[in-house]
PDB file as gemmi writes it, atoms N, CA and C in Angstrom:
CRYST1    1.000    1.000    1.000  90.00  90.00  90.00 P 1                      
ATOM      1  N   ILE A   1     -17.761  13.084 -12.042  1.00  0.00           N  
ATOM      2  CA  ILE A   1     -18.533  12.264 -12.972  1.00  0.00           C  
ATOM      3  C   ILE A   1     -17.537  11.597 -13.923  1.00  0.00           C  
ATOM      4  N   ILE A   2     -17.621  10.284 -14.024  1.00  0.00           N  
ATOM      5  CA  ILE A   2     -16.780   9.546 -14.961  1.00  0.00           C  
ATOM      6  C   ILE A   2     -17.689   8.715 -15.849  1.00  0.00           C  
ATOM      7  N   ASN A   3     -17.544   8.917 -17.156  1.00  0.00           N  
ATOM      8  CA  ASN A   3     -18.374   8.224 -18.153  1.00  0.00           C  
ATOM      9  C   ASN A   3     -19.864   8.393 -17.864  1.00  0.00           C  
ATOM     10  N   GLY A   4     -20.255   9.591 -17.421  1.00  0.00           N  
ATOM     11  CA  GLY A   4     -21.657   9.901 -17.184  1.00  0.00           C  
ATOM     12  C   GLY A   4     -22.212   9.440 -15.859  1.00  0.00           C  
ATOM     13  N   LYS A   5     -21.386   8.829 -14.992  1.00  0.00           N  
ATOM     14  CA  LYS A   5     -21.865   8.319 -13.705  1.00  0.00           C  
ATOM     15  C   LYS A   5     -21.151   9.021 -12.555  1.00  0.00           C  
ATOM     16  N   PRO A   6     -21.890   9.574 -11.600  1.00  0.00           N  
ATOM     17  CA  PRO A   6     -21.239  10.172 -10.427  1.00  0.00           C  
ATOM     18  C   PRO A   6     -20.567   9.085  -9.587  1.00  0.00           C  
ATOM     19  N   ILE A   7     -19.328   9.350  -9.135  1.00  0.00           N  
ATOM     20  CA  ILE A   7     -18.616   8.350  -8.334  1.00  0.00           C  
ATOM     21  C   ILE A   7     -18.475   8.768  -6.880  1.00  0.00           C  
ATOM     22  N   GLY A   8     -18.872   9.989  -6.535  1.00  0.00           N  
ATOM     23  CA  GLY A   8     -18.756  10.446  -5.155  1.00  0.00           C  
ATOM     24  C   GLY A   8     -17.309  10.649  -4.758  1.00  0.00           C  
ATOM     25  N   ALA A   9     -16.982  10.342  -3.506  1.00  0.00           N  
ATOM     26  CA  ALA A   9     -15.641  10.587  -2.982  1.00  0.00           C  
ATOM     27  C   ALA A   9     -14.723   9.374  -3.112  1.00  0.00           C  
ATOM     28  N   GLN A  10     -15.208   8.280  -3.674  1.00  0.00           N  
ATOM     29  CA  GLN A  10     -14.374   7.080  -3.756  1.00  0.00           C  
ATOM     30  C   GLN A  10     -13.366   7.171  -4.900  1.00  0.00           C  
ATOM     31  N   ALA A  11     -12.241   6.471  -4.749  1.00  0.00           N  
ATOM     32  CA  ALA A  11     -11.211   6.431  -5.790  1.00  0.00           C  
ATOM     33  C   ALA A  11     -11.699   5.576  -6.958  1.00  0.00           C  
ATOM     34  N   TYR A  12     -11.227   5.898  -8.143  1.00  0.00           N  
ATOM     35  CA  TYR A  12     -11.646   5.178  -9.344  1.00  0.00           C  
ATOM     36  C   TYR A  12     -10.442   5.053 -10.272  1.00  0.00           C  
ATOM     37  N   ALA A  13     -10.115   3.855 -10.709  1.00  0.00           N  
ATOM     38  CA  ALA A  13      -9.010   3.648 -11.651  1.00  0.00           C  
ATOM     39  C   ALA A  13      -9.483   4.023 -13.055  1.00  0.00           C  
ATOM     40  N   LEU A  14      -8.782   4.949 -13.680  1.00  0.00           N  
ATOM     41  CA  LEU A  14      -9.155   5.385 -15.020  1.00  0.00           C  
ATOM     42  C   LEU A  14      -8.636   4.415 -16.069  1.00  0.00           C  
ATOM     43  N   SER A  15      -9.401   4.265 -17.127  1.00  0.00           N  
ATOM     44  CA  SER A  15      -9.010   3.449 -18.271  1.00  0.00           C  
ATOM     45  C   SER A  15      -8.861   4.359 -19.482  1.00  0.00           C  
ATOM     46  N   ASN A  16      -8.232   3.844 -20.521  1.00  0.00           N  
ATOM     47  CA  ASN A  16      -8.040   4.620 -21.739  1.00  0.00           C  
ATOM     48  C   ASN A  16      -9.388   5.078 -22.305  1.00  0.00           C  
ATOM     49  N   HIS A  17      -9.470   6.338 -22.663  1.00  0.00           N  
ATOM     50  CA  HIS A  17     -10.652   6.992 -23.245  1.00  0.00           C  
ATOM     51  C   HIS A  17     -11.814   7.150 -22.270  1.00  0.00           C  
ATOM     52  N   ASP A  18     -11.553   7.106 -20.957  1.00  0.00           N  
ATOM     53  CA  ASP A  18     -12.591   7.449 -19.982  1.00  0.00           C  
ATOM     54  C   ASP A  18     -12.874   8.942 -20.079  1.00  0.00           C  
ATOM     55  N   GLU A  19     -14.121   9.327 -19.914  1.00  0.00           N  
ATOM     56  CA  GLU A  19     -14.530  10.729 -19.953  1.00  0.00           C  
ATOM     57  C   GLU A  19     -14.728  11.211 -18.520  1.00  0.00           C  
ATOM     58  N   ILE A  20     -14.050  12.316 -18.166  1.00  0.00           N  
ATOM     59  CA  ILE A  20     -14.078  12.859 -16.810  1.00  0.00           C  
ATOM     60  C   ILE A  20     -14.732  14.234 -16.864  1.00  0.00           C  
ATOM     61  N   GLU A  21     -15.628  14.524 -15.907  1.00  0.00           N  
ATOM     62  CA  GLU A  21     -16.231  15.850 -15.833  1.00  0.00           C  
ATOM     63  C   GLU A  21     -15.998  16.412 -14.440  1.00  0.00           C  
ATOM     64  N   VAL A  22     -15.357  17.594 -14.392  1.00  0.00           N  
ATOM     65  CA  VAL A  22     -15.071  18.274 -13.129  1.00  0.00           C  
ATOM     66  C   VAL A  22     -15.532  19.719 -13.263  1.00  0.00           C  
ATOM     67  N   LEU A  23     -16.433  20.140 -12.401  1.00  0.00           N  
ATOM     68  CA  LEU A  23     -16.951  21.513 -12.408  1.00  0.00           C  
ATOM     69  C   LEU A  23     -17.442  21.942 -13.787  1.00  0.00           C  
ATOM     70  N   GLY A  24     -18.122  21.046 -14.480  1.00  0.00           N  
ATOM     71  CA  GLY A  24     -18.702  21.374 -15.775  1.00  0.00           C  
ATOM     72  C   GLY A  24     -17.739  21.289 -16.945  1.00  0.00           C  
ATOM     73  N   VAL A  25     -16.483  20.897 -16.700  1.00  0.00           N  
ATOM     74  CA  VAL A  25     -15.491  20.765 -17.771  1.00  0.00           C  
ATOM     75  C   VAL A  25     -15.287  19.282 -18.063  1.00  0.00           C  
ATOM     76  N   LYS A  26     -15.534  18.890 -19.320  1.00  0.00           N  
ATOM     77  CA  LYS A  26     -15.358  17.489 -19.710  1.00  0.00           C  
ATOM     78  C   LYS A  26     -13.973  17.293 -20.312  1.00  0.00           C  
ATOM     79  N   MET A  27     -13.310  16.205 -19.886  1.00  0.00           N  
ATOM     80  CA  MET A  27     -11.982  15.857 -20.393  1.00  0.00           C  
ATOM     81  C   MET A  27     -11.969  14.371 -20.713  1.00  0.00           C  
ATOM     82  N   GLU A  28     -11.104  13.975 -21.635  1.00  0.00           N  
ATOM     83  CA  GLU A  28     -10.965  12.561 -21.963  1.00  0.00           C  
ATOM     84  C   GLU A  28      -9.578  12.102 -21.547  1.00  0.00           C  
ATOM     85  N   PHE A  29      -9.513  10.988 -20.812  1.00  0.00           N  
ATOM     86  CA  PHE A  29      -8.257  10.414 -20.352  1.00  0.00           C  
ATOM     87  C   PHE A  29      -7.737   9.493 -21.449  1.00  0.00           C  
ATOM     88  N   CYS A  30      -6.547   9.797 -21.983  1.00  0.00           N  
ATOM     89  CA  CYS A  30      -5.980   8.998 -23.076  1.00  0.00           C  
ATOM     90  C   CYS A  30      -4.587   8.510 -22.717  1.00  0.00           C  
ATOM     91  N   LEU A  31      -4.336   7.234 -22.972  1.00  0.00           N  
ATOM     92  CA  LEU A  31      -3.002   6.655 -22.818  1.00  0.00           C  
ATOM     93  C   LEU A  31      -2.411   6.472 -24.209  1.00  0.00           C  
ATOM     94  N   ASP A  32      -1.203   6.944 -24.381  1.00  0.00           N  
ATOM     95  CA  ASP A  32      -0.533   6.773 -25.688  1.00  0.00           C  
ATOM     96  C   ASP A  32       0.597   5.792 -25.575  1.00  0.00           C  
TER      97      ASP A  32                                                      
END                                                                             
């Protein structure tokens, strides 16, 4: 799940501050 939307098995390019959820754990992708 990325930003609240399931993406299935397809690849997805992450952007700054995207929210990722894997097995019930939410993480935020940040570029510094």
